[in-house]
A tleap script that builds the chain and sets N, CA, C and O, in Angstrom:
source leaprc.protein.ff14SB
mol = sequence {
  NMET THR THR LEU HIE GLY VAL ILE PRO LEU
  PRO THR ASP HIE PRO TYR VAL PHE ALA PHE
  ARG ILE THR GLN ASP LEU ASP ALA ASP GLY
  MET ALA GLU ILE ALA GLN MET LEU ASN THR
  ALA PHE ASP GLN HIE ARG GLY LYS VAL ASN
  VAL LEU LEU ILE PHE GLU GLY PHE ALA LEU
  SER ASP ALA GLY VAL GLY PHE LYS PHE SER
  SER MET LYS ALA LYS LEU ARG SER LEU ALA
  ASN ILE HIE ARG TYR ALA VAL VAL GLY ALA
  PRO LYS ALA ALA ALA ARG MET VAL ASP PHE
  PHE GLY HIE ILE ILE PRO VAL GLN ALA ARG
  SER PHE ALA ALA ASP ASP ALA GLN ALA ALA
  TRP ASP PHE VAL ASN THR PRO GLU ASN THR
  CALA
}
set mol.1.N position { -186.046 8.345 -73.174 }
set mol.1.CA position { -187.414 7.775 -73.048 }
set mol.1.C position { -187.375 6.300 -73.641 }
set mol.1.O position { -186.645 6.041 -74.597 }
set mol.2.N position { -188.161 5.370 -73.061 }
set mol.2.CA position { -188.293 3.963 -73.446 }
set mol.2.C position { -189.589 3.636 -73.726 }
set mol.2.O position { -190.477 4.488 -73.710 }
set mol.3.N position { -189.792 2.454 -73.988 }
set mol.3.CA position { -191.220 2.063 -74.402 }
set mol.3.C position { -192.197 1.667 -73.218 }
set mol.3.O position { -193.350 1.251 -73.322 }
set mol.4.N position { -191.413 1.910 -71.991 }
set mol.4.CA position { -192.259 1.587 -70.661 }
set mol.4.C position { -193.526 2.243 -70.789 }
set mol.4.O position { -194.528 1.562 -70.571 }
set mol.5.N position { -193.660 3.486 -71.114 }
set mol.5.CA position { -194.880 4.266 -71.299 }
set mol.5.C position { -195.604 4.211 -72.540 }
set mol.5.O position { -196.637 4.867 -72.671 }
set mol.6.N position { -195.100 3.400 -73.572 }
set mol.6.CA position { -195.908 3.124 -74.815 }
set mol.6.C position { -195.417 4.303 -75.768 }
set mol.6.O position { -196.207 4.619 -76.658 }
set mol.7.N position { -194.395 4.885 -75.702 }
set mol.7.CA position { -193.895 6.046 -76.716 }
set mol.7.C position { -192.504 5.624 -77.123 }
set mol.7.O position { -191.614 5.355 -76.316 }
set mol.8.N position { -192.384 5.588 -78.419 }
set mol.8.CA position { -190.981 5.545 -78.966 }
set mol.8.C position { -190.711 6.706 -80.005 }
set mol.8.O position { -191.336 6.769 -81.063 }
set mol.9.N position { -189.780 7.587 -79.653 }
set mol.9.CA position { -189.480 8.555 -80.512 }
set mol.9.C position { -188.815 7.986 -81.880 }
set mol.9.O position { -188.008 7.056 -81.887 }
set mol.10.N position { -189.203 8.575 -82.874 }
set mol.10.CA position { -188.620 8.049 -84.216 }
set mol.10.C position { -187.722 8.978 -84.828 }
set mol.10.O position { -188.016 10.172 -84.760 }
set mol.11.N position { -186.512 8.575 -85.506 }
set mol.11.CA position { -185.870 9.558 -86.227 }
set mol.11.C position { -186.555 10.165 -87.508 }
set mol.11.O position { -187.180 9.447 -88.289 }
set mol.12.N position { -186.416 11.457 -87.680 }
set mol.12.CA position { -187.092 12.092 -88.912 }
set mol.12.C position { -185.825 12.758 -89.874 }
set mol.12.O position { -184.684 12.975 -89.466 }
set mol.13.N position { -186.300 13.001 -91.152 }
set mol.13.CA position { -185.433 13.715 -91.993 }
set mol.13.C position { -185.325 15.208 -91.782 }
set mol.13.O position { -184.330 15.765 -92.246 }
set mol.14.N position { -186.181 15.882 -91.172 }
set mol.14.CA position { -186.261 17.210 -90.967 }
set mol.14.C position { -186.349 17.692 -89.568 }
set mol.14.O position { -186.969 16.979 -88.779 }
set mol.15.N position { -185.756 18.926 -89.095 }
set mol.15.CA position { -185.874 19.237 -87.776 }
set mol.15.C position { -187.231 19.785 -87.439 }
set mol.15.O position { -187.467 19.975 -86.246 }
set mol.16.N position { -188.169 20.067 -88.339 }
set mol.16.CA position { -189.520 20.417 -87.943 }
set mol.16.C position { -190.583 19.321 -87.862 }
set mol.16.O position { -191.780 19.557 -87.698 }
set mol.17.N position { -190.011 18.019 -88.000 }
set mol.17.CA position { -190.817 17.115 -87.911 }
set mol.17.C position { -190.514 16.109 -86.722 }
set mol.17.O position { -189.373 15.698 -86.509 }
set mol.18.N position { -191.597 15.746 -85.972 }
set mol.18.CA position { -191.542 15.001 -84.692 }
set mol.18.C position { -192.450 13.657 -84.968 }
set mol.18.O position { -193.644 13.705 -85.262 }
set mol.19.N position { -191.791 12.620 -84.843 }
set mol.19.CA position { -192.640 11.464 -85.082 }
set mol.19.C position { -192.433 10.493 -83.848 }
set mol.19.O position { -191.355 10.511 -83.253 }
set mol.20.N position { -193.428 9.668 -83.469 }
set mol.20.CA position { -193.508 8.723 -82.354 }
set mol.20.C position { -194.168 7.456 -82.808 }
set mol.20.O position { -195.026 7.522 -83.688 }
set mol.21.N position { -193.803 6.212 -82.230 }
set mol.21.CA position { -194.280 5.038 -82.272 }
set mol.21.C position { -195.209 4.806 -81.155 }
set mol.21.O position { -194.690 4.768 -80.039 }
set mol.22.N position { -196.493 4.642 -81.239 }
set mol.22.CA position { -197.320 4.477 -79.933 }
set mol.22.C position { -197.831 3.051 -80.084 }
set mol.22.O position { -198.448 2.572 -81.035 }
set mol.23.N position { -197.378 2.370 -78.746 }
set mol.23.CA position { -197.713 1.024 -78.566 }
set mol.23.C position { -198.996 0.798 -77.589 }
set mol.23.O position { -199.591 1.732 -77.050 }
set mol.24.N position { -199.311 -0.472 -77.449 }
set mol.24.CA position { -200.426 -0.740 -76.521 }
set mol.24.C position { -200.131 -0.313 -75.086 }
set mol.24.O position { -201.091 -0.228 -74.320 }
set mol.25.N position { -199.004 -0.057 -74.678 }
set mol.25.CA position { -198.563 0.252 -73.449 }
set mol.25.C position { -198.702 1.807 -73.126 }
set mol.25.O position { -198.371 2.223 -72.016 }
set mol.26.N position { -199.182 2.638 -74.083 }
set mol.26.CA position { -199.390 4.042 -73.793 }
set mol.26.C position { -200.125 4.260 -72.623 }
set mol.26.O position { -201.197 3.675 -72.464 }
set mol.27.N position { -199.657 5.071 -71.739 }
set mol.27.CA position { -200.340 5.540 -70.508 }
set mol.27.C position { -200.361 6.962 -70.406 }
set mol.27.O position { -200.101 7.607 -71.422 }
set mol.28.N position { -200.647 7.594 -69.266 }
set mol.28.CA position { -200.718 9.051 -68.953 }
set mol.28.C position { -199.372 9.419 -68.938 }
set mol.28.O position { -199.146 10.503 -69.475 }
set mol.29.N position { -198.335 8.771 -68.434 }
set mol.29.CA position { -197.102 9.377 -68.418 }
set mol.29.C position { -196.471 9.252 -69.742 }
set mol.29.O position { -195.579 10.074 -69.952 }
set mol.30.N position { -196.738 8.380 -70.719 }
set mol.30.CA position { -196.458 8.449 -72.132 }
set mol.30.C position { -197.021 9.760 -72.842 }
set mol.30.O position { -196.359 10.437 -73.628 }
set mol.31.N position { -198.157 9.989 -72.509 }
set mol.31.CA position { -198.784 11.188 -73.191 }
set mol.31.C position { -198.134 12.436 -72.669 }
set mol.31.O position { -198.004 13.444 -73.364 }
set mol.32.N position { -197.691 12.330 -71.300 }
set mol.32.CA position { -197.053 13.561 -70.843 }
set mol.32.C position { -195.745 13.780 -71.318 }
set mol.32.O position { -195.277 14.913 -71.430 }
set mol.33.N position { -195.019 12.560 -71.656 }
set mol.33.CA position { -193.744 12.657 -72.349 }
set mol.33.C position { -193.674 13.191 -73.833 }
set mol.33.O position { -192.748 13.855 -74.299 }
set mol.34.N position { -194.755 12.806 -74.457 }
set mol.34.CA position { -194.948 13.351 -75.982 }
set mol.34.C position { -195.218 14.841 -75.740 }
set mol.34.O position { -194.623 15.638 -76.464 }
set mol.35.N position { -196.117 15.334 -74.725 }
set mol.35.CA position { -196.530 16.643 -74.604 }
set mol.35.C position { -195.279 17.480 -74.120 }
set mol.35.O position { -195.138 18.603 -74.605 }
set mol.36.N position { -194.414 17.040 -73.249 }
set mol.36.CA position { -193.264 17.718 -72.862 }
set mol.36.C position { -192.264 17.977 -74.085 }
set mol.36.O position { -191.714 19.063 -74.267 }
set mol.37.N position { -192.093 16.850 -74.903 }
set mol.37.CA position { -191.320 17.016 -76.131 }
set mol.37.C position { -191.802 18.066 -77.176 }
set mol.37.O position { -191.045 18.836 -77.767 }
set mol.38.N position { -193.113 18.004 -77.330 }
set mol.38.CA position { -193.816 19.017 -78.265 }
set mol.38.C position { -193.633 20.329 -77.631 }
set mol.38.O position { -193.193 21.225 -78.352 }
set mol.39.N position { -193.894 20.588 -76.415 }
set mol.39.CA position { -193.820 21.822 -75.678 }
set mol.39.C position { -192.352 22.400 -75.923 }
set mol.39.O position { -192.206 23.599 -76.159 }
set mol.40.N position { -191.306 21.552 -75.866 }
set mol.40.CA position { -189.900 21.916 -76.084 }
set mol.40.C position { -189.878 22.304 -77.464 }
set mol.40.O position { -189.471 23.441 -77.702 }
set mol.41.N position { -190.220 21.614 -78.371 }
set mol.41.CA position { -190.224 21.760 -79.883 }
set mol.41.C position { -190.833 23.103 -80.121 }
set mol.41.O position { -190.157 23.854 -80.824 }
set mol.42.N position { -192.107 23.608 -79.626 }
set mol.42.CA position { -192.871 24.759 -79.780 }
set mol.42.C position { -191.876 25.916 -79.288 }
set mol.42.O position { -191.758 26.959 -79.929 }
set mol.43.N position { -191.211 25.675 -78.175 }
set mol.43.CA position { -190.237 26.779 -77.710 }
set mol.43.C position { -189.138 26.878 -78.477 }
set mol.43.O position { -188.635 28.002 -78.484 }
set mol.44.N position { -188.495 25.882 -79.262 }
set mol.44.CA position { -187.384 26.017 -79.946 }
set mol.44.C position { -187.293 26.369 -81.425 }
set mol.44.O position { -186.286 26.747 -82.022 }
set mol.45.N position { -188.611 26.166 -81.951 }
set mol.45.CA position { -188.689 26.379 -83.367 }
set mol.45.C position { -189.561 27.683 -83.581 }
set mol.45.O position { -190.561 27.961 -82.920 }
set mol.46.N position { -189.008 28.462 -84.639 }
set mol.46.CA position { -189.546 29.766 -84.933 }
set mol.46.C position { -190.850 29.483 -85.684 }
set mol.46.O position { -191.858 30.138 -85.417 }
set mol.47.N position { -190.856 28.568 -86.572 }
set mol.47.CA position { -192.248 28.113 -87.339 }
set mol.47.C position { -192.858 27.215 -86.759 }
set mol.47.O position { -192.561 26.962 -85.592 }
set mol.48.N position { -193.785 26.560 -87.366 }
set mol.48.CA position { -194.561 25.627 -86.904 }
set mol.48.C position { -193.778 24.002 -87.085 }
set mol.48.O position { -192.737 23.847 -87.723 }
set mol.49.N position { -194.427 23.030 -86.477 }
set mol.49.CA position { -193.761 21.873 -86.573 }
set mol.49.C position { -194.815 20.811 -87.176 }
set mol.49.O position { -196.015 21.077 -87.249 }
set mol.50.N position { -194.303 19.667 -87.572 }
set mol.50.CA position { -195.343 18.668 -88.062 }
set mol.50.C position { -195.122 17.562 -87.074 }
set mol.50.O position { -194.049 17.401 -86.492 }
set mol.51.N position { -196.191 16.801 -86.907 }
set mol.51.CA position { -196.255 15.772 -85.910 }
set mol.51.C position { -196.841 14.426 -86.583 }
set mol.51.O position { -197.917 14.421 -87.182 }
set mol.52.N position { -196.110 13.406 -86.440 }
set mol.52.CA position { -196.530 12.015 -86.884 }
set mol.52.C position { -196.647 10.849 -85.685 }
set mol.52.O position { -195.659 10.435 -85.078 }
set mol.53.N position { -197.915 10.423 -85.462 }
set mol.53.CA position { -197.981 9.339 -84.631 }
set mol.53.C position { -198.316 7.933 -85.318 }
set mol.53.O position { -199.332 7.740 -85.986 }
set mol.54.N position { -197.425 7.073 -85.090 }
set mol.54.CA position { -197.712 5.750 -85.685 }
set mol.54.C position { -198.179 4.669 -84.748 }
set mol.54.O position { -197.401 4.115 -83.972 }
set mol.55.N position { -199.304 4.410 -84.819 }
set mol.55.CA position { -199.997 3.285 -83.938 }
set mol.55.C position { -199.777 1.991 -84.201 }
set mol.55.O position { -200.101 1.560 -85.308 }
set mol.56.N position { -199.179 1.125 -83.224 }
set mol.56.CA position { -198.952 -0.340 -83.583 }
set mol.56.C position { -199.676 -1.150 -82.523 }
set mol.56.O position { -199.584 -0.760 -81.359 }
set mol.57.N position { -200.341 -2.169 -82.782 }
set mol.57.CA position { -201.021 -2.816 -81.783 }
set mol.57.C position { -201.808 -2.147 -80.784 }
set mol.57.O position { -201.886 -2.624 -79.651 }
set mol.58.N position { -202.383 -1.114 -81.093 }
set mol.58.CA position { -202.954 -0.258 -80.111 }
set mol.58.C position { -204.622 -0.128 -80.339 }
set mol.58.O position { -205.150 -0.031 -81.446 }
set mol.59.N position { -205.213 -0.145 -79.269 }
set mol.59.CA position { -206.802 0.068 -79.197 }
set mol.59.C position { -206.918 0.943 -78.086 }
set mol.59.O position { -206.180 0.913 -77.101 }
set mol.60.N position { -208.073 1.894 -78.311 }
set mol.60.CA position { -208.521 2.943 -77.396 }
set mol.60.C position { -208.504 2.236 -76.005 }
set mol.60.O position { -207.919 2.769 -75.062 }
set mol.61.N position { -209.087 1.146 -75.884 }
set mol.61.CA position { -209.224 0.512 -74.617 }
set mol.61.C position { -207.968 0.183 -73.962 }
set mol.61.O position { -208.016 -0.099 -72.765 }
set mol.62.N position { -206.677 0.175 -74.663 }
set mol.62.CA position { -205.500 -0.142 -74.142 }
set mol.62.C position { -204.954 0.988 -73.268 }
set mol.62.O position { -204.259 0.771 -72.276 }
set mol.63.N position { -205.326 2.273 -73.715 }
set mol.63.CA position { -204.808 3.382 -72.975 }
set mol.63.C position { -205.361 3.643 -71.668 }
set mol.63.O position { -206.578 3.725 -71.503 }
set mol.64.N position { -204.475 3.785 -70.672 }
set mol.64.CA position { -204.794 4.206 -69.412 }
set mol.64.C position { -204.465 5.729 -69.434 }
set mol.64.O position { -203.501 6.220 -68.846 }
set mol.65.N position { -205.360 6.414 -70.169 }
set mol.65.CA position { -205.151 7.802 -70.533 }
set mol.65.C position { -205.656 8.742 -69.499 }
set mol.65.O position { -206.843 8.743 -69.174 }
set mol.66.N position { -204.817 9.506 -69.001 }
set mol.66.CA position { -205.234 10.430 -67.921 }
set mol.66.C position { -204.709 11.834 -68.499 }
set mol.66.O position { -204.061 11.926 -69.542 }
set mol.67.N position { -205.086 12.944 -67.658 }
set mol.67.CA position { -204.612 14.188 -68.271 }
set mol.67.C position { -203.644 14.759 -67.217 }
set mol.67.O position { -203.897 14.710 -66.014 }
set mol.68.N position { -202.543 15.293 -67.717 }
set mol.68.CA position { -201.527 16.044 -66.853 }
set mol.68.C position { -201.507 17.386 -67.506 }
set mol.68.O position { -201.879 17.573 -68.665 }
set mol.69.N position { -201.040 18.339 -66.678 }
set mol.69.CA position { -200.949 19.706 -67.017 }
set mol.69.C position { -200.084 19.949 -68.461 }
set mol.69.O position { -200.427 20.723 -69.355 }
set mol.70.N position { -199.052 19.214 -68.458 }
set mol.70.CA position { -198.201 19.402 -69.573 }
set mol.70.C position { -198.855 19.011 -70.958 }
set mol.70.O position { -198.615 19.579 -72.023 }
set mol.71.N position { -199.793 17.859 -70.757 }
set mol.71.CA position { -200.550 17.396 -71.941 }
set mol.71.C position { -201.485 18.417 -72.322 }
set mol.71.O position { -201.594 18.728 -73.508 }
set mol.72.N position { -202.218 19.008 -71.361 }
set mol.72.CA position { -203.279 19.927 -71.722 }
set mol.72.C position { -202.636 21.181 -72.299 }
set mol.72.O position { -203.211 21.689 -73.261 }
set mol.73.N position { -201.407 21.808 -71.798 }
set mol.73.CA position { -200.624 22.846 -72.368 }
set mol.73.C position { -200.216 22.553 -73.821 }
set mol.73.O position { -200.325 23.437 -74.670 }
set mol.74.N position { -199.738 21.301 -74.132 }
set mol.74.CA position { -199.200 20.927 -75.528 }
set mol.74.C position { -200.612 21.051 -76.420 }
set mol.74.O position { -200.661 21.560 -77.540 }
set mol.75.N position { -201.627 20.544 -75.775 }
set mol.75.CA position { -202.938 20.495 -76.862 }
set mol.75.C position { -203.107 21.942 -77.091 }
set mol.75.O position { -203.041 22.296 -78.269 }
set mol.76.N position { -203.300 22.801 -76.243 }
set mol.76.CA position { -203.702 24.205 -76.447 }
set mol.76.C position { -202.695 24.830 -77.184 }
set mol.76.O position { -203.117 25.605 -78.043 }
set mol.77.N position { -201.432 24.708 -77.090 }
set mol.77.CA position { -200.369 25.332 -77.890 }
set mol.77.C position { -200.264 24.744 -79.237 }
set mol.77.O position { -199.814 25.440 -80.148 }
set mol.78.N position { -200.673 23.404 -79.473 }
set mol.78.CA position { -200.561 22.881 -80.733 }
set mol.78.C position { -201.448 23.526 -81.784 }
set mol.78.O position { -201.154 23.282 -82.954 }
set mol.79.N position { -202.495 24.315 -81.542 }
set mol.79.CA position { -203.405 24.984 -82.452 }
set mol.79.C position { -202.662 26.079 -83.234 }
set mol.79.O position { -202.969 26.445 -84.368 }
set mol.80.N position { -201.621 26.570 -82.472 }
set mol.80.CA position { -200.859 27.714 -82.908 }
set mol.80.C position { -199.504 27.304 -83.414 }
set mol.80.O position { -198.833 28.057 -84.120 }
set mol.81.N position { -199.104 26.101 -83.048 }
set mol.81.CA position { -197.706 25.739 -83.415 }
set mol.81.C position { -197.505 24.389 -84.252 }
set mol.81.O position { -196.375 24.007 -84.555 }
set mol.82.N position { -198.644 23.698 -84.604 }
set mol.82.CA position { -198.526 22.692 -85.439 }
set mol.82.C position { -198.980 23.045 -86.864 }
set mol.82.O position { -200.020 23.691 -86.986 }
set mol.83.N position { -198.248 22.652 -88.009 }
set mol.83.CA position { -198.749 22.844 -89.234 }
set mol.83.C position { -199.535 21.584 -89.738 }
set mol.83.O position { -200.684 21.674 -90.171 }
set mol.84.N position { -198.871 20.448 -89.658 }
set mol.84.CA position { -199.478 19.257 -90.182 }
set mol.84.C position { -199.459 18.224 -88.919 }
set mol.84.O position { -198.525 18.239 -88.117 }
set mol.85.N position { -200.363 17.487 -88.823 }
set mol.85.CA position { -200.524 16.333 -87.843 }
set mol.85.C position { -201.134 15.148 -88.513 }
set mol.85.O position { -202.214 15.176 -89.101 }
set mol.86.N position { -200.349 14.088 -88.379 }
set mol.86.CA position { -200.893 12.725 -89.289 }
set mol.86.C position { -200.923 11.671 -88.066 }
set mol.86.O position { -200.206 11.821 -87.077 }
set mol.87.N position { -201.714 10.715 -88.207 }
set mol.87.CA position { -201.747 9.416 -87.414 }
set mol.87.C position { -201.944 8.319 -88.588 }
set mol.87.O position { -202.704 8.363 -89.555 }
set mol.88.N position { -201.006 7.305 -88.193 }
set mol.88.CA position { -201.094 6.093 -89.066 }
set mol.88.C position { -201.641 4.842 -88.204 }
set mol.88.O position { -201.157 4.598 -87.098 }
set mol.89.N position { -202.547 4.159 -88.696 }
set mol.89.CA position { -203.057 2.899 -88.016 }
set mol.89.C position { -203.739 3.223 -86.589 }
set mol.89.O position { -203.747 2.447 -85.633 }
set mol.90.N position { -204.285 4.454 -86.622 }
set mol.90.CA position { -204.915 4.730 -85.204 }
set mol.90.C position { -206.318 4.053 -85.185 }
set mol.90.O position { -206.971 3.816 -86.201 }
set mol.91.N position { -206.733 3.750 -83.824 }
set mol.91.CA position { -208.131 3.123 -83.873 }
set mol.91.C position { -209.138 3.836 -84.519 }
set mol.91.O position { -209.061 5.063 -84.477 }
set mol.92.N position { -210.105 3.295 -85.133 }
set mol.92.CA position { -211.104 4.039 -85.955 }
set mol.92.C position { -211.737 5.256 -85.476 }
set mol.92.O position { -211.844 6.269 -86.167 }
set mol.93.N position { -212.225 5.122 -84.081 }
set mol.93.CA position { -212.609 6.434 -83.443 }
set mol.93.C position { -211.625 7.627 -83.432 }
set mol.93.O position { -211.998 8.779 -83.656 }
set mol.94.N position { -210.486 7.321 -83.187 }
set mol.94.CA position { -209.569 8.206 -83.154 }
set mol.94.C position { -209.151 8.932 -84.322 }
set mol.94.O position { -208.903 10.138 -84.359 }
set mol.95.N position { -209.079 7.954 -85.456 }
set mol.95.CA position { -208.787 8.368 -86.829 }
set mol.95.C position { -209.938 9.260 -87.397 }
set mol.95.O position { -209.660 10.160 -88.190 }
set mol.96.N position { -211.132 9.044 -87.035 }
set mol.96.CA position { -212.409 9.797 -87.372 }
set mol.96.C position { -212.257 11.209 -86.779 }
set mol.96.O position { -212.482 12.237 -87.417 }
set mol.97.N position { -211.829 11.156 -85.415 }
set mol.97.CA position { -211.753 12.521 -84.694 }
set mol.97.C position { -210.676 13.272 -85.482 }
set mol.97.O position { -210.909 14.410 -85.888 }
set mol.98.N position { -209.487 12.660 -85.712 }
set mol.98.CA position { -208.415 13.537 -86.364 }
set mol.98.C position { -208.920 14.069 -87.695 }
set mol.98.O position { -208.677 15.242 -87.976 }
set mol.99.N position { -209.600 13.306 -88.530 }
set mol.99.CA position { -210.109 13.757 -89.806 }
set mol.99.C position { -211.108 14.732 -89.550 }
set mol.99.O position { -211.057 15.695 -90.315 }
set mol.100.N position { -212.049 14.756 -88.644 }
set mol.100.CA position { -213.042 15.740 -88.353 }
set mol.100.C position { -212.391 17.055 -87.937 }
set mol.100.O position { -212.709 18.087 -88.529 }
set mol.101.N position { -211.552 17.071 -87.011 }
set mol.101.CA position { -210.814 18.174 -86.503 }
set mol.101.C position { -210.004 18.925 -87.484 }
set mol.101.O position { -209.811 20.140 -87.425 }
set mol.102.N position { -209.496 18.048 -88.480 }
set mol.102.CA position { -208.664 18.572 -89.492 }
set mol.102.C position { -209.463 19.622 -90.389 }
set mol.102.O position { -208.877 20.502 -91.020 }
set mol.103.N position { -210.711 19.475 -90.394 }
set mol.103.CA position { -211.608 20.469 -91.131 }
set mol.103.C position { -212.053 21.709 -90.328 }
set mol.103.O position { -212.536 22.706 -90.865 }
set mol.104.N position { -211.869 21.584 -89.092 }
set mol.104.CA position { -212.266 22.801 -88.375 }
set mol.104.C position { -211.280 23.545 -87.395 }
set mol.104.O position { -211.643 24.540 -86.768 }
set mol.105.N position { -210.133 23.060 -87.308 }
set mol.105.CA position { -209.144 23.710 -86.673 }
set mol.105.C position { -208.020 24.056 -87.623 }
set mol.105.O position { -207.924 23.483 -88.708 }
set mol.106.N position { -207.094 25.072 -87.194 }
set mol.106.CA position { -206.045 25.674 -88.318 }
set mol.106.C position { -204.913 24.667 -88.304 }
set mol.106.O position { -203.768 25.113 -88.229 }
set mol.107.N position { -205.089 23.459 -88.362 }
set mol.107.CA position { -204.082 22.397 -88.369 }
set mol.107.C position { -204.496 21.427 -89.499 }
set mol.107.O position { -205.613 20.910 -89.537 }
set mol.108.N position { -203.442 21.193 -90.498 }
set mol.108.CA position { -203.748 20.187 -91.434 }
set mol.108.C position { -203.592 18.889 -90.811 }
set mol.108.O position { -202.464 18.429 -90.633 }
set mol.109.N position { -204.728 18.207 -90.436 }
set mol.109.CA position { -204.800 16.889 -89.844 }
set mol.109.C position { -205.344 15.764 -90.650 }
set mol.109.O position { -206.422 15.907 -91.226 }
set mol.110.N position { -204.646 14.614 -90.731 }
set mol.110.CA position { -204.986 13.494 -91.673 }
set mol.110.C position { -204.777 12.303 -90.843 }
set mol.110.O position { -203.867 12.244 -90.016 }
set mol.111.N position { -205.715 11.234 -91.083 }
set mol.111.CA position { -205.363 9.956 -90.783 }
set mol.111.C position { -205.066 8.954 -91.868 }
set mol.111.O position { -205.644 9.052 -92.951 }
set mol.112.N position { -204.107 7.900 -91.611 }
set mol.112.CA position { -203.727 7.199 -92.744 }
set mol.112.C position { -203.931 5.661 -92.241 }
set mol.112.O position { -203.850 5.415 -91.038 }
set mol.113.N position { -204.165 4.756 -93.076 }
set mol.113.CA position { -204.195 3.370 -92.771 }
set mol.113.C position { -202.877 2.741 -92.458 }
set mol.113.O position { -201.896 3.095 -93.111 }
set mol.114.N position { -202.765 1.868 -91.549 }
set mol.114.CA position { -201.536 1.211 -91.328 }
set mol.114.C position { -200.609 1.064 -92.475 }
set mol.114.O position { -199.436 1.426 -92.394 }
set mol.115.N position { -201.119 0.539 -93.537 }
set mol.115.CA position { -200.312 0.241 -94.801 }
set mol.115.C position { -199.872 1.343 -95.535 }
set mol.115.O position { -199.094 1.180 -96.475 }
set mol.116.N position { -200.354 2.642 -95.156 }
set mol.116.CA position { -200.041 3.711 -95.935 }
set mol.116.C position { -199.106 4.719 -95.326 }
set mol.116.O position { -199.189 5.917 -95.597 }
set mol.117.N position { -198.130 4.169 -94.420 }
set mol.117.CA position { -197.116 4.963 -93.705 }
set mol.117.C position { -196.413 5.926 -94.551 }
set mol.117.O position { -196.260 7.106 -94.234 }
set mol.118.N position { -195.975 5.380 -95.671 }
set mol.118.CA position { -195.302 6.333 -96.473 }
set mol.118.C position { -195.898 7.657 -96.949 }
set mol.118.O position { -195.279 8.718 -97.024 }
set mol.119.N position { -197.249 7.445 -97.276 }
set mol.119.CA position { -198.039 8.716 -97.518 }
set mol.119.C position { -198.129 9.785 -96.305 }
set mol.119.O position { -198.198 11.002 -96.472 }
set mol.120.N position { -198.116 9.170 -95.150 }
set mol.120.CA position { -198.026 9.908 -93.915 }
set mol.120.C position { -196.821 10.554 -93.758 }
set mol.120.O position { -196.875 11.741 -93.437 }
set mol.121.N position { -195.609 9.974 -93.932 }
set mol.121.CA position { -194.315 10.564 -93.869 }
set mol.121.C position { -194.238 11.739 -94.882 }
set mol.121.O position { -193.827 12.866 -94.608 }
set mol.122.N position { -194.706 11.305 -96.128 }
set mol.122.CA position { -194.601 12.403 -97.247 }
set mol.122.C position { -195.449 13.662 -96.826 }
set mol.122.O position { -195.058 14.785 -97.144 }
set mol.123.N position { -196.679 13.466 -96.069 }
set mol.123.CA position { -197.565 14.494 -95.618 }
set mol.123.C position { -196.661 15.363 -94.548 }
set mol.123.O position { -196.576 16.587 -94.646 }
set mol.124.N position { -196.136 14.771 -93.735 }
set mol.124.CA position { -195.470 15.474 -92.513 }
set mol.124.C position { -194.260 16.093 -92.941 }
set mol.124.O position { -193.826 17.074 -92.337 }
set mol.125.N position { -193.593 15.540 -94.073 }
set mol.125.CA position { -192.220 15.995 -94.531 }
set mol.125.C position { -192.412 17.346 -95.158 }
set mol.125.O position { -191.474 18.139 -95.236 }
set mol.126.N position { -193.652 17.627 -95.618 }
set mol.126.CA position { -193.840 18.939 -96.276 }
set mol.126.C position { -193.737 20.164 -95.356 }
set mol.126.O position { -194.487 20.220 -94.381 }
set mol.127.N position { -192.829 21.185 -95.608 }
set mol.127.CA position { -192.703 22.258 -94.799 }
set mol.127.C position { -193.828 23.178 -94.755 }
set mol.127.O position { -194.713 23.126 -95.609 }
set mol.128.N position { -193.837 24.013 -93.805 }
set mol.128.CA position { -194.920 25.013 -93.505 }
set mol.128.C position { -195.169 25.896 -94.801 }
set mol.128.O position { -196.324 26.106 -95.172 }
set mol.129.N position { -194.256 26.327 -95.376 }
set mol.129.CA position { -194.262 27.377 -96.454 }
set mol.129.C position { -194.832 26.789 -97.668 }
set mol.129.O position { -194.957 27.572 -98.610 }
set mol.130.N position { -195.211 25.562 -97.852 }
set mol.130.CA position { -195.658 24.864 -98.978 }
set mol.130.C position { -197.036 24.362 -98.870 }
set mol.130.O position { -197.545 24.209 -97.759 }
set mol.131.N position { -197.689 24.089 -99.986 }
set mol.131.CA position { -199.112 23.541 -99.923 }
set mol.131.C position { -199.260 22.530 -98.950 }
set mol.131.O position { -200.354 21.991 -98.782 }
savepdb mol mol.pdb
quit
């Protein structure tokens, strides 16, 4: 995977954590790549996974966002397979949506300011069987 579609996978400290840097080049193919990686993670992990998206130089208007089947499949599966979901530096509307859905879906979801990335990493590095 390259930055061609606005997605850069990031190394993590735990096998249950999946992290990505999202750039202004995010497009439907990039979203499909993330969805494909998460669907594979869901298939390979017995427990739930944690996901971190770090937005850099990104505005919602930058995304040529469309939907592909793999993206929709990952979204539906994420309700049962994601324990913690965090975004860092997301556009305000997206951050508000994450915080809102964090209260109504069975996923611990939080948004973090761009300068609070360490807190986001701490959040997603917490395994499923702890608080």
